[in-house]
C-alpha positions in Angstrom: 13.9 14.1 16.3 15.9 10.9 16.8 14.6 8.5 14.2 14.6 5.7 16.7 11.7 7.5 18.5 9.6 8.0 15.3 6.0 6.9 15.8 5.3 4.5 12.9 2.0 3.0 11.6 2.2 0.1 9.1 -1.0 -0.1 7.0 -1.9 -3.1 4.9 -5.1 -2.9 2.7 -6.6 -6.3 2.2 -9.1 -6.7 -0.7 -11.9 -9.2 -0.6 -14.6 -10.4 -3.0 -17.7 -12.6 -3.0 -17.4 -16.4 -2.8 -15.4 -17.8 -5.7 -18.5 -19.5 -7.1 -20.2 -16.1 -7.5 -17.4 -13.9 -8.7 -17.6 -10.2 -9.7 -20.9 -8.5 -10.4 -21.3 -5.6 -12.8 -20.6 -2.3 -11.1 -18.5 -3.6 -8.3 -15.0 -2.4 -7.5 -12.3 -4.1 -9.6 -8.9 -4.9 -8.0 -6.0 -7.0 -9.3 -6.7 -10.1 -7.1 -9.2 -9.7 -4.3 -9.5 -12.8 -2.1 -12.8 -14.6 -2.4 -14.5 -14.9 1.1 -14.5 -18.7 0.8 -10.7 -19.0 0.5 -7.8 -18.3 2.8 -6.0 -15.7 0.7 -2.5 -14.3 1.4 -3.1 -12.0 4.3 -2.1 -14.5 7.0 1.2 -15.1 5.3 2.0 -11.4 5.1 1.2 -10.9 8.8 3.2 -14.0 9.9 6.2 -12.7 8.0 6.3 -9.7 10.4 8.0 -12.1 12.8 11.2 -11.8 10.9 11.5 -8.1 11.7 13.9 -7.1 14.4 12.2 -3.7 15.0 8.5 -4.2 15.9 8.0 -0.8 17.4 5.1 0.1 15.2 1.3 -0.2 15.1 -0.2 -2.5 12.4 -3.5 -1.6 10.8 -5.3 -3.9 8.3 -7.9 -2.2 6.1 -10.9 -4.3 5.1 -11.6 -3.4 1.5 -14.4 -5.2 -0.3 -15.5 -5.2 -3.9 -19.1 -4.5 -2.8 -20.7 -2.8 0.2 -22.9 -5.7 1.0 -19.9 -7.9 1.9 -17.9 -5.3 3.8 -18.9 -6.7 7.2 -18.0 -10.2 6.2 -14.6 -9.0 5.0 -14.0 -7.2 8.3 -15.0 -10.3 10.3 -12.8 -12.5 8.2 -9.8 -10.3 8.7 -10.4 -10.1 12.4 -10.4 -13.9 12.5 -7.2 -14.1 10.6 -5.5 -11.7 12.9 -6.6 -13.7 16.0 -5.4 -16.9 14.4 -1.9 -15.5 13.5 -1.6 -13.4 16.7 1.1 -11.0 15.5 3.6 -9.7 18.0 2.7 -6.0 17.3 -0.3 -3.8 18.3 -2.8 -4.6 15.6 -6.1 -3.0 14.5 -8.7 -3.7 11.9 -10.3 -0.8 10.0 -13.4 -1.5 8.1 -16.8 0.0 7.2 -17.9 0.2 10.9 -14.9 2.4 11.7 -15.5 4.5 8.6 -19.2 5.1 9.6 -18.1 6.5 13.0 -15.6 8.9 11.2 -18.3 10.1 8.9 -20.7 10.6 11.8 -18.0 12.7 13.5 -17.5 14.9 10.4 -21.2 15.4 10.1 -21.5 16.3 13.8 -18.7 18.9 13.3 -20.5 20.4 10.3 -18.0 19.0 7.8 -20.2 16.7 5.8 -18.3 17.4 2.6 -15.3 15.6 3.9 -17.2 12.3 4.1 -16.9 12.0 0.3 -13.1 12.1 0.6 -12.8 9.0 2.7 -14.3 5.8 1.4 -13.4 2.1 1.0 -13.7 1.8 -2.7 -10.9 2.3 -5.3 -7.1 2.2 -4.9 -6.6 5.9 -4.4 -9.3 6.2 -1.8 -7.9 3.2 0.2 -4.4 4.7 0.0 -5.8 7.9 1.5 -7.3 5.9 4.3 -3.8 4.4 4.9 -2.4 7.9 5.5 -5.6 9.2 7.3 -5.4 6.3 9.8 -1.7 7.0 10.4 -2.5 10.7 11.0 -5.4 9.9 13.3 -3.1 7.6 15.4 -0.6 10.5 15.8 2.1 8.8 13.7 5.1 10.5 12.2 5.5 7.9 9.5 3.1 5.7 7.5 4.5 2.5 5.9 2.3 1.2 3.2 2.5 -2.6 2.4 0.3 -4.9 0.3 -1.3 -8.1 1.5 0.4 -10.3 -1.2 3.9 -9.5 0.1 6.2 -11.1 2.7 9.0 -9.6 4.7 12.4 -11.4 4.3 14.8 -8.6 5.3 14.9 -8.6 9.1 16.3 -5.0 9.0 13.4 -3.7 6.9 12.0 -1.3 9.6 15.5 0.0 10.5 16.0 0.8 6.9 12.7 2.6 6.8 14.0 4.8 9.7 17.5 5.4 8.2 16.4 8.3 6.1 12.7 9.2 6.4 12.3 12.5 8.3 16.0 13.3 8.0 17.9 16.0 6.1 20.1 14.3 3.5 21.9 16.2 0.7 19.1 18.0 -1.1 17.0 18.4 2.0 14.3 16.8 4.2 13.2 13.4 3.0 9.4 13.2 3.1 8.8 10.1 1.0 10.6 6.9 0.1 9.7 4.0 -2.1 11.4 0.7 -2.1 10.9 -2.1 -4.6 9.6 -5.7 -4.7 11.4 -8.9 -5.4 9.4 -11.2 -7.7 8.9 -14.9 -7.2 11.7 -15.5 -9.7 14.1 -13.6 -7.4 14.5 -10.5 -9.6 13.0 -7.1 -9.7 12.1 -6.9 -13.4 8.7 -7.4 -14.8 8.7 -10.9 -16.3 5.6 -11.5 -18.3 4.9 -13.6 -21.4 5.2 -11.6 -24.6 2.1 -10.9 -26.7 2.0 -9.1 -30.0 0.2 -6.0 -28.7 3.1 -5.4 -26.3 5.3 -4.4 -29.2 3.2 -1.2 -29.5 2.3 -0.8 -25.8 5.7 -1.6 -24.4 5.1 -0.7 -20.8 6.9 -3.7 -19.4 10.0 -3.0 -21.4 10.1 0.6 -20.3 9.5 -0.3 -16.7 12.4 -2.8 -16.7 14.7 -0.2 -18.4 13.8 2.3 -15.6 14.2 -0.4 -12.9 17.7 -1.1 -14.1 18.7 2.5 -14.0 17.3 3.2 -10.6 17.3 -0.1 -8.6 20.3 -1.7 -10.2 22.8 1.2 -9.7 24.4 3.2 -7.0 23.9 5.3 -4.8 21.4 3.8 -2.4 19.1 6.9 -2.5 18.2 8.6 -5.8 15.5 10.6 -7.4 12.9 8.3 -8.9 10.3 8.4 -11.7 8.2 5.7 -10.2 6.8 4.7 -6.8 5.2 1.4 -5.5 2.2 1.7 -3.2 3.1 -1.7 -1.8 6.4 -0.5 -0.5 6.1 3.2 0.3 7.1 5.3 3.3 5.5 8.7 3.9 6.3 11.3 6.5 3.5 13.2 8.1 4.7 16.5 6.7 3.8 15.0 3.3 0.7 12.9 4.0 -0.9 15.8 5.9 -0.6 18.0 2.8 -0.7 15.9 -0.4 -3.4 13.2 -0.8 -3.7 10.4 -3.4 -5.9 11.7 -6.2 -9.3 10.0 -5.9 -9.9 10.5 -9.6 -7.0 8.2 -10.5 -8.2 4.6 -10.7 -4.8 3.0 -11.3 -1.2 4.1 -11.0 -2.2 6.2 -7.9 1.3 5.5 -6.4 3.3 7.1 -9.1 0.7 9.9 -9.5 1.2 10.6 -5.7 5.0 10.8 -6.3 4.5 13.3 -9.1 2.2 15.5 -7.0 4.6 15.3 -4.0 7.4 16.6 -6.2 5.2 19.3 -7.7 4.7 20.6 -4.2 8.4 20.6 -3.5 8.7 17.4 -1.3 11.7 15.1 -1.6 10.5 11.7 -2.5 13.3 9.2 -3.2 14.0 5.6 -4.1 15.9 3.4 -1.6 17.3 0.5 -3.5 17.9 -1.5 -0.3 14.3 -1.3 0.9 12.9 -4.6 -0.5 10.0 -6.9 0.2 9.0 -10.2 -1.6 6.0 -10.0 -3.8 4.1 -13.3 -4.2 0.8 -12.4 -6.0 -1.9 -14.9 -6.5 -3.4 -15.5 -9.9 -5.3 -12.5 -11.1 -9.1 -13.1 -11.3 -9.9 -10.7 -14.1 -8.9 -10.3 -17.7 -6.6 -7.4 -18.6 -9.4 -5.4 -20.3 -11.4 -5.4 -17.1 -8.5 -4.3 -14.9 -7.8 -1.5 -17.3 -11.4 -0.4 -17.3 
C-alpha cells in the first residue's frame, strides 16, 4: 500500500477530575494531572496546534476519561464544548461513557459479555486500549497516540508518521514507532530537581543516559528500549494482535513495546518524530501517583 493512502486515526485521551475545590476522593482513578472541571486545561491548546500540520488527512478522536464514573458525562460534555469552540480543521469525534455503553451492549447482544471487561475508561492501559480499539473500529491502518498536554510544532509531523510505518525497512515490516517529546526547556532530557532518594532510585539518570544513546545519535530509526504513549504510532497488524496490559497501572507504553517485541513485531524509535510537551503542575504527591 502507498503510505499516502493510509487511513489514520489520531487519538488523544483527555483526563478530567472533579472541581478543583473538591479534589480527588479515595478510590478514584489517579492520573498525573487530570484537568479539574472548573478549569480550562490544556486540551484546547493541543487541538489548536493541529493547525500547523500540513497533512490533515486523518480522523481525530478525543477520549473523555474521568477520575470517577459520576463525572464522566460532565467530562464528555466539556470536551464537546472545547471541540466546538476550537473547530479543528479535521474530522473530529468525542468518545466517552455513552459510546462505551453502546459497545458493551453490542458485545452482550452478540453473546460476548466477557469482552466488556476488556474495554473501560479507567486506568492508563485500558484507555490506551480504547485508543487502538477505536482506530480498529474506524477501519484505520494506523493509530497515532498523542497526549492532551502536548502541542504540534513540526508541520511535517504526519508525513514523518507515514515515512516508515507499514513499510519494509532493513529488518522487516515496521509495525510500531515511538517518537519523543521536547520539554519546556527545549531539550529531551528529564530535568527534575535532585532529592536524596534519587541517588538510590536513579530512574531519571538512567532515562537520560538512554535518551542520549537513542535520541541523540544516528541513524534516524533504531531499536529502542523505551516507548512513549504520548507519541506513538501503531499499525493495525500490531494493535489487532497485541493489547496494552490492563494489569499494568503505569509504564504501559514501554510494557507494550516489550510485548510487541516478544511477539516478533518491529517497533522502532524515530528520532525525528517530535512533539512539544507542556505539562501542567501535577496535582498529586509522588507517593500517590506510584500507588
